[in-house]
C-alpha positions as CSV (number, residue, x, y, z in Angstrom):
1,M,-178.6,-100.1,-23.7
2,R,-177.9,-97.2,-26.1
3,R,-178.7,-97.6,-29.7
4,F,-176.8,-95.9,-32.4
5,L,-177.3,-93.4,-35.2
6,L,-174.6,-90.8,-35.8
7,L,-174.2,-88.9,-39.1
8,G,-170.8,-88.1,-40.5
9,L,-169.0,-91.2,-39.4
10,A,-169.3,-93.3,-42.5
11,A,-165.7,-94.5,-42.1
12,I,-166.6,-96.5,-39.1
13,T,-170.3,-97.4,-39.4
14,S,-169.7,-100.5,-41.5
15,F,-167.1,-103.0,-40.3
16,V,-166.1,-106.0,-42.3
17,V,-164.1,-109.1,-41.6
18,I,-160.4,-108.9,-42.1
19,S,-159.6,-112.1,-44.0
20,G,-157.3,-114.7,-42.5
21,G,-155.9,-115.5,-46.0
22,C,-154.0,-118.7,-46.6
23,K,-152.1,-118.4,-43.3
24,R,-155.1,-119.0,-41.1
25,A,-158.8,-119.2,-41.7
26,A,-160.8,-116.3,-40.4
27,V,-162.6,-117.2,-37.2
28,E,-165.8,-115.2,-36.8
29,S,-166.7,-113.6,-33.5
30,P,-168.9,-115.6,-31.3
31,K,-170.6,-112.4,-30.2
32,N,-173.3,-110.5,-32.1
33,D,-171.5,-107.6,-33.7
34,R,-173.8,-104.8,-34.8
35,Q,-171.9,-104.1,-38.0
36,S,-170.2,-107.4,-39.1
37,P,-168.1,-110.2,-37.6
38,A,-164.6,-109.8,-36.4
39,I,-161.7,-112.2,-36.5
40,R,-159.5,-113.4,-33.7
41,V,-155.9,-112.2,-33.7
42,S,-154.7,-114.2,-30.7
43,R,-154.6,-117.9,-30.8
44,E,-157.5,-120.0,-29.6
45,G,-157.2,-121.2,-26.1
46,T,-154.6,-118.6,-25.0
47,D,-155.1,-115.7,-22.6
48,A,-154.3,-112.6,-24.6
49,A,-154.9,-108.9,-24.2
50,E,-153.3,-105.4,-24.4
51,P,-153.4,-104.8,-28.1
52,A,-151.6,-102.0,-29.9
53,I,-151.9,-101.3,-33.7
54,V,-150.0,-99.4,-36.4
55,A,-149.9,-99.2,-40.2
56,D,-147.1,-98.2,-42.6
57,G,-147.4,-95.9,-45.6
58,A,-148.4,-98.8,-47.9
59,G,-151.3,-99.8,-45.6
60,N,-149.7,-102.9,-44.1
61,I,-151.0,-103.4,-40.5
62,A,-149.2,-104.7,-37.5
63,V,-151.0,-105.7,-34.3
64,A,-149.0,-106.1,-31.1
65,Y,-150.5,-108.0,-28.2
66,V,-149.5,-109.8,-25.0
67,E,-150.2,-113.5,-24.4
68,H,-150.3,-114.4,-20.7
69,S,-149.6,-117.7,-18.9
70,G,-149.8,-117.3,-15.1
71,D,-147.1,-114.8,-14.0
72,L,-145.3,-115.0,-17.4
73,A,-146.2,-113.2,-20.6
74,D,-144.9,-112.9,-24.2
75,L,-145.3,-110.1,-26.7
76,Y,-146.3,-110.9,-30.3
77,V,-146.7,-109.0,-33.5
78,Q,-149.1,-110.2,-36.2
79,K,-148.9,-108.6,-39.6
80,Y,-151.6,-108.1,-42.2
81,D,-151.2,-106.7,-45.7
82,A,-153.1,-103.7,-47.1
83,N,-156.0,-106.0,-48.2
84,G,-156.4,-107.3,-44.6
85,K,-154.9,-110.7,-45.2
86,I,-152.4,-112.2,-42.8
87,S,-149.0,-111.6,-44.5
88,S,-146.7,-113.6,-42.3
89,D,-146.6,-115.8,-39.2
90,R,-146.7,-114.0,-35.9
91,V,-143.4,-113.2,-34.4
92,R,-142.4,-113.0,-30.7
93,V,-140.8,-109.7,-29.8
94,N,-139.2,-110.6,-26.5
95,P,-136.1,-112.8,-26.9
96,V,-136.5,-114.5,-23.5
97,A,-139.7,-116.4,-23.0
98,G,-142.1,-115.0,-20.4
99,E,-140.2,-111.8,-19.6
100,V,-142.9,-109.3,-20.6
101,R,-144.8,-107.3,-18.1
102,A,-148.1,-105.8,-19.1
103,W,-151.7,-105.3,-17.8
104,K,-154.9,-103.6,-19.0
105,G,-153.7,-100.1,-18.1
106,D,-150.3,-100.4,-19.7
107,P,-150.2,-102.2,-23.0
108,P,-147.2,-102.3,-25.3
109,T,-146.7,-99.4,-27.8
110,I,-146.0,-99.7,-31.5
111,A,-145.0,-97.2,-34.2
112,V,-143.5,-97.1,-37.7
113,G,-140.7,-95.1,-39.1
114,K,-138.8,-94.8,-42.3
115,D,-137.6,-97.7,-44.4
116,E,-140.2,-100.2,-43.0
117,R,-138.8,-99.9,-39.5
118,V,-141.2,-101.0,-36.8
119,Y,-140.7,-99.9,-33.2
120,V,-142.3,-101.7,-30.2
121,G,-142.0,-100.4,-26.6
122,W,-142.6,-102.8,-23.8
123,T,-141.7,-103.4,-20.1
124,R,-139.3,-106.2,-19.2
125,A,-139.3,-108.0,-15.9
126,Y,-136.1,-108.1,-13.8
127,T,-134.3,-111.5,-13.7
128,A,-133.5,-111.2,-9.9
129,A,-136.0,-113.3,-7.9
130,N,-136.9,-110.5,-5.4
131,A,-136.6,-107.5,-7.7
132,K,-139.8,-105.5,-8.1
133,G,-140.7,-103.4,-11.1
134,S,-139.5,-103.5,-14.7
135,D,-137.3,-101.9,-17.3
136,L,-138.8,-100.0,-20.3
137,V,-137.2,-101.3,-23.5
138,L,-137.6,-100.8,-27.3
139,S,-137.4,-103.5,-29.8
140,V,-136.7,-102.5,-33.4
141,S,-137.5,-104.4,-36.7
142,S,-135.7,-103.3,-39.8
143,N,-137.7,-105.6,-42.1
144,G,-141.3,-104.4,-41.5
145,G,-142.0,-106.5,-38.4
146,L,-140.9,-109.9,-39.7
147,S,-138.2,-110.1,-37.0
148,F,-136.9,-107.9,-34.1
149,G,-133.5,-107.2,-32.8
150,A,-132.3,-107.3,-29.2
151,P,-134.3,-104.9,-27.0
152,V,-132.6,-101.6,-26.0
153,K,-133.2,-100.3,-22.5
154,I,-134.7,-96.8,-22.4
155,N,-134.6,-95.9,-18.7
156,D,-131.0,-95.2,-17.5
157,D,-131.2,-96.1,-13.8
158,E,-129.8,-99.4,-12.6
159,K,-131.6,-100.2,-9.4
160,P,-134.9,-102.1,-9.8
161,A,-137.9,-99.8,-10.0
162,S,-141.1,-99.5,-11.9
163,H,-140.9,-97.9,-15.4
164,G,-144.3,-98.2,-17.0
165,M,-147.5,-96.5,-18.3
166,H,-145.4,-95.7,-21.3
167,S,-146.0,-94.1,-24.6
168,L,-144.1,-93.9,-27.9
169,A,-144.0,-91.6,-30.9
170,V,-141.8,-91.3,-34.1
171,D,-141.7,-88.1,-36.1
172,D,-141.3,-87.7,-39.8
173,K,-137.6,-87.3,-39.4
174,G,-137.2,-90.6,-37.7
175,H,-136.7,-89.3,-34.2
176,I,-138.1,-91.6,-31.5
177,F,-139.7,-90.2,-28.3
178,A,-140.6,-92.2,-25.2
179,A,-142.4,-91.1,-22.0
180,W,-143.3,-93.1,-19.0
181,L,-144.1,-93.1,-15.3
182,D,-140.9,-93.7,-13.2
183,E,-140.5,-94.8,-9.6
184,R,-136.7,-94.7,-9.2
185,D,-136.9,-91.9,-6.7
186,I,-140.2,-93.0,-5.0
187,K,-140.2,-94.2,-1.4
188,F,-142.8,-96.8,-0.6
189,E,-144.4,-97.1,2.8
190,D,-147.1,-99.4,4.1
191,H,-150.6,-98.0,3.3
192,E,-154.2,-98.9,3.7
193,T,-156.8,-99.4,1.1
194,K,-159.0,-96.3,1.0
195,A,-162.8,-96.8,1.1
196,A,-163.2,-94.7,-2.0
197,A,-161.1,-97.1,-4.0
198,A,-163.1,-100.1,-2.9
199,M,-166.4,-98.5,-3.6
200,M,-165.5,-97.2,-7.0
201,H,-163.6,-100.3,-8.2
202,Y,-160.5,-98.3,-9.0
203,E,-157.0,-99.5,-8.4
204,E,-155.8,-99.3,-4.8
205,I,-154.0,-96.1,-4.0
206,E,-150.2,-96.2,-4.1
207,P,-147.5,-93.5,-3.9
208,N,-147.6,-91.0,-6.7
209,S,-145.1,-91.4,-9.6
210,E,-143.0,-89.1,-11.7
211,V,-143.0,-88.5,-15.5
212,F,-139.8,-89.1,-17.4
213,Y,-138.9,-89.0,-21.1
214,S,-136.1,-89.7,-23.4
215,F,-135.4,-89.7,-27.2
216,S,-133.3,-91.4,-29.8
217,D,-131.8,-89.9,-32.9
218,D,-130.2,-93.1,-34.2
219,G,-133.1,-95.3,-34.9
220,G,-133.4,-96.7,-31.4
221,E,-129.9,-97.9,-31.0
222,T,-129.3,-95.6,-28.0
223,F,-131.4,-93.2,-25.9
224,A,-130.5,-89.8,-24.4
225,A,-130.1,-89.3,-20.7
226,N,-133.5,-89.5,-19.0
227,K,-135.1,-86.2,-17.9
228,K,-137.9,-85.7,-15.4
229,I,-140.9,-83.6,-16.6
230,A,-143.2,-83.8,-13.5
231,S,-143.7,-85.2,-10.0
232,E,-146.9,-86.3,-8.3
233,S,-148.3,-88.1,-11.2
234,C,-151.2,-90.5,-10.9
235,P,-149.4,-93.9,-10.9
236,C,-151.9,-96.0,-12.9
237,C,-152.9,-93.5,-15.6
238,K,-151.0,-94.0,-18.9
239,T,-149.0,-91.3,-20.4
240,A,-149.6,-90.2,-24.0
241,L,-147.2,-88.9,-26.6
242,L,-147.8,-87.0,-29.9
243,A,-145.2,-85.9,-32.4
244,A,-147.3,-83.5,-34.4
245,S,-146.7,-82.7,-38.1
246,D,-145.7,-79.1,-37.3
247,G,-142.7,-80.3,-35.2
248,M,-144.4,-79.9,-31.8
249,V,-144.1,-82.8,-29.4
250,Y,-146.7,-83.2,-26.6
251,I,-146.8,-85.5,-23.5
252,S,-149.8,-85.9,-21.2
253,W,-150.3,-87.5,-17.8
254,R,-152.8,-87.2,-14.9
255,Q,-151.4,-84.8,-12.3
256,V,-152.2,-85.3,-8.7
257,L,-152.8,-81.8,-7.1
258,K,-153.2,-80.8,-3.5
259,D,-155.9,-82.8,-1.6
260,D,-155.8,-85.6,-4.2
261,Y,-157.5,-83.8,-7.1
262,R,-156.5,-85.6,-10.3
263,H,-156.5,-83.7,-13.5
264,I,-154.9,-84.2,-17.0
265,A,-151.8,-82.2,-17.7
266,V,-149.8,-81.6,-20.9
267,A,-146.2,-80.5,-21.5
268,H,-145.1,-79.3,-24.9
269,S,-141.8,-79.1,-26.8
270,N,-141.0,-76.7,-29.6
271,D,-137.4,-77.9,-30.1
272,G,-138.1,-81.4,-31.5
273,G,-138.5,-83.1,-28.1
274,K,-135.1,-82.0,-26.7
275,T,-136.7,-80.0,-23.8
276,F,-140.3,-79.7,-22.5
277,S,-142.3,-77.1,-20.8
278,E,-143.8,-77.5,-17.3
279,G,-147.1,-79.2,-17.3
280,T,-150.3,-77.2,-18.0
281,V,-153.5,-78.6,-16.4
282,V,-156.0,-79.0,-19.2
283,S,-159.2,-78.6,-17.1
284,D,-160.2,-78.1,-13.5
285,D,-162.5,-81.1,-13.3
286,K,-162.6,-81.0,-9.5
287,W,-162.0,-84.7,-9.3
288,Q,-160.9,-85.6,-5.8
289,L,-160.0,-89.3,-5.7
290,F,-157.9,-91.3,-3.2
291,A,-157.1,-93.9,-5.8
292,C,-156.1,-94.2,-9.4
293,P,-158.8,-94.5,-12.1
294,V,-156.6,-96.2,-14.7
295,A,-157.6,-93.6,-17.3
296,G,-155.0,-91.7,-19.4
297,A,-155.7,-89.2,-22.1
298,A,-155.5,-89.2,-25.9
299,L,-153.9,-86.5,-28.0
300,A,-154.4,-85.4,-31.6
301,S,-153.4,-82.4,-33.8
302,S,-155.2,-81.3,-36.9
303,A,-153.5,-78.0,-37.6
304,P,-150.3,-76.2,-36.6
305,Q,-150.2,-75.3,-32.9
306,T,-153.5,-77.0,-32.4
307,L,-153.9,-79.8,-29.8
308,D,-157.0,-81.8,-28.9
309,V,-157.0,-83.7,-25.6
310,L,-159.6,-86.4,-24.8
311,W,-160.0,-87.8,-21.3
312,Y,-162.3,-89.3,-18.7
313,T,-163.2,-87.7,-15.4
314,A,-165.8,-88.1,-12.6
315,G,-165.2,-84.7,-10.9
316,T,-167.8,-82.5,-9.4
317,A,-167.4,-79.8,-12.0
318,G,-169.8,-81.6,-14.3
319,P,-171.3,-84.9,-15.2
320,E,-169.0,-88.0,-15.1
321,G,-167.8,-88.9,-18.6
322,L,-165.5,-88.3,-21.5
323,Y,-164.4,-84.7,-22.2
324,Q,-162.4,-82.8,-24.8
325,A,-160.5,-79.6,-24.7
326,R,-158.5,-77.8,-27.4
327,S,-155.4,-75.7,-27.3
328,A,-154.7,-73.2,-30.1
329,D,-151.3,-72.0,-28.9
330,G,-149.2,-75.2,-28.8
331,G,-150.4,-76.5,-25.5
332,K,-149.7,-73.4,-23.5
333,S,-153.4,-72.9,-22.6
334,F,-156.7,-74.7,-23.2
335,G,-160.2,-73.6,-23.9
336,A,-163.3,-74.7,-22.0
337,R,-163.9,-78.4,-22.0
338,T,-166.7,-80.0,-23.9
339,L,-168.6,-83.1,-22.7
340,I,-168.4,-85.8,-25.4
341,D,-170.2,-88.7,-23.7
342,D,-171.6,-89.1,-20.2
343,K,-171.8,-92.9,-20.3
344,A,-168.1,-93.6,-21.0
345,S,-166.3,-95.8,-18.5
346,A,-163.0,-95.0,-16.7
347,S,-160.5,-96.0,-19.4
348,T,-158.0,-94.5,-21.9
349,P,-159.8,-93.3,-25.1
350,V,-158.6,-93.1,-28.7
351,I,-158.7,-90.1,-31.1
352,L,-158.9,-90.9,-34.8
353,M,-158.6,-88.3,-37.6
354,I,-161.0,-89.2,-40.3
355,R,-160.9,-86.9,-43.4
356,G,-159.7,-84.1,-41.2
357,K,-162.4,-84.7,-38.5
358,A,-161.6,-85.9,-35.0
359,T,-163.5,-89.0,-33.8
360,A,-163.4,-90.5,-30.3
361,L,-163.3,-94.2,-29.7
362,F,-163.9,-95.4,-26.1
363,T,-165.2,-98.1,-23.8
364,G,-168.7,-97.6,-22.4
365,A,-171.2,-99.6,-20.4
366,D,-171.6,-103.4,-20.8
367,D,-168.1,-103.8,-22.3
368,Q,-169.0,-102.1,-25.5
369,V,-166.8,-99.9,-27.7
370,F,-168.4,-96.6,-28.9
371,S,-167.5,-93.8,-31.3
372,R,-168.5,-90.2,-31.4
373,S,-167.5,-87.2,-33.4
374,L,-165.6,-84.6,-31.5
375,D,-166.7,-81.8,-33.9
376,E,-170.4,-82.6,-33.5
377,P,-170.9,-84.5,-30.2
378,T,-174.7,-84.7,-30.4
379,G,-177.2,-87.5,-30.5
380,N,-176.3,-91.1,-29.4
381,P,-172.9,-92.5,-29.9
382,L,-172.3,-95.3,-32.5
383,V,-171.9,-98.8,-31.1
384,V,-168.8,-100.1,-32.8
385,T,-168.5,-103.6,-31.3
386,D,-168.6,-105.6,-28.1
387,G,-165.2,-105.4,-26.3
388,T,-162.9,-103.2,-24.3
389,A,-159.4,-101.6,-24.5
390,P,-159.7,-100.4,-28.1
391,A,-156.6,-99.6,-30.2
392,A,-157.3,-98.1,-33.6
393,I,-155.8,-96.5,-36.7
394,I,-156.8,-95.1,-40.1
395,S,-155.2,-97.0,-42.9
396,S,-155.9,-96.7,-46.7
397,G,-159.1,-95.0,-45.9
398,R,-160.4,-97.7,-43.5
399,T,-160.7,-97.7,-39.7
400,I,-158.9,-100.6,-38.2
401,V,-159.8,-101.5,-34.6
402,A,-158.3,-104.0,-32.2
403,I,-160.2,-104.9,-29.1
404,V,-160.2,-107.3,-26.1
405,R,-163.1,-109.7,-25.5
406,K,-163.6,-112.2,-22.6
407,A,-163.8,-115.8,-23.5
408,T,-164.9,-117.8,-20.4
409,A,-162.0,-117.2,-18.0
410,K,-159.6,-115.9,-20.6
411,S,-159.3,-112.9,-22.9
412,E,-158.9,-112.8,-26.7
413,V,-157.7,-110.1,-29.1
414,W,-160.0,-109.4,-32.1
415,L,-159.7,-107.2,-35.1
416,L,-162.3,-105.3,-37.2
417,A,-162.0,-103.1,-40.3
418,G,-164.3,-100.4,-41.6
């Protein structure tokens, strides 16, 4: 097991309990955290996972997560104030009980906009008994997440199809952007499980998907006509969206190339998300895989026209692990990739900007969450906590991390603050 010592990451080397306040007593983690205990966000005895997290300008925190019960699921938002105390009772986002569809590779999305508006993207099951797939919808709260209005459908097709692996971003003007993988035009045929998928424990191969996007200029009341960005996208690798401070908008996905090579690609928009370029492959990882690794990319921008991309690969171009590449021309081209960590597992990482420095948060061996500087990726990574599927933000100078932990046969969502 790797031990930890990493200089320059003071913001996440000391985690403290987020108090439960008067609403609910803080429940300490049953596991042995290396920094400090965590508290459970989800309710005891429930099966919960797929966290997403956001903070508003005042430092108030909202954690979205999914509670599962057999084939049914519900989406909840739990709020904390800037001091880390529960500020209100949790609220269910979906109006119809059990209609949420989510899994480890496709959690809900959450973002904040102007005037305390909170936006939650999620996938909704069809009501018809034999209908397969789900609609992508957006629920909006105009009171800081205390309640949510009726969901607005984002995809504009009518026949049942899969619309998932979605991402969400809101720019400083209040424009809302959504990207997702879409199967409205995909023909499904019987297929066999490839040996590579079984041996590597990846998801069984299925037909490739397509990348679609849309935007809203009216606070999420309506969405523009859907547009396709790319075809032949890896069907189980989540998209990522970034609305950068310089007005650029970026979308990433994992492109499936000839002979099943699977590489991260990025499209950029320089007109506020109205149109996007064709995709640019970030790195020739030489990863040939007849399955989907369930591993999307993370995006961050620290300066105008600058884009950092963080992703997992197991291609033959180098060691298996987590890599970073940077574009200095708005996503048109990328420099040589840098190996960040060679023990990272196949999953979707997180990039945090801490005092102008980029830091990676990712799942590693033995269901542990690690962090490592992207500017100085040397030495051993910092062990943040036990868990998987990290979602994280920087709020009021603190790093807030939501993670999933196994509790017997069920999962729980936990929260830590640094």
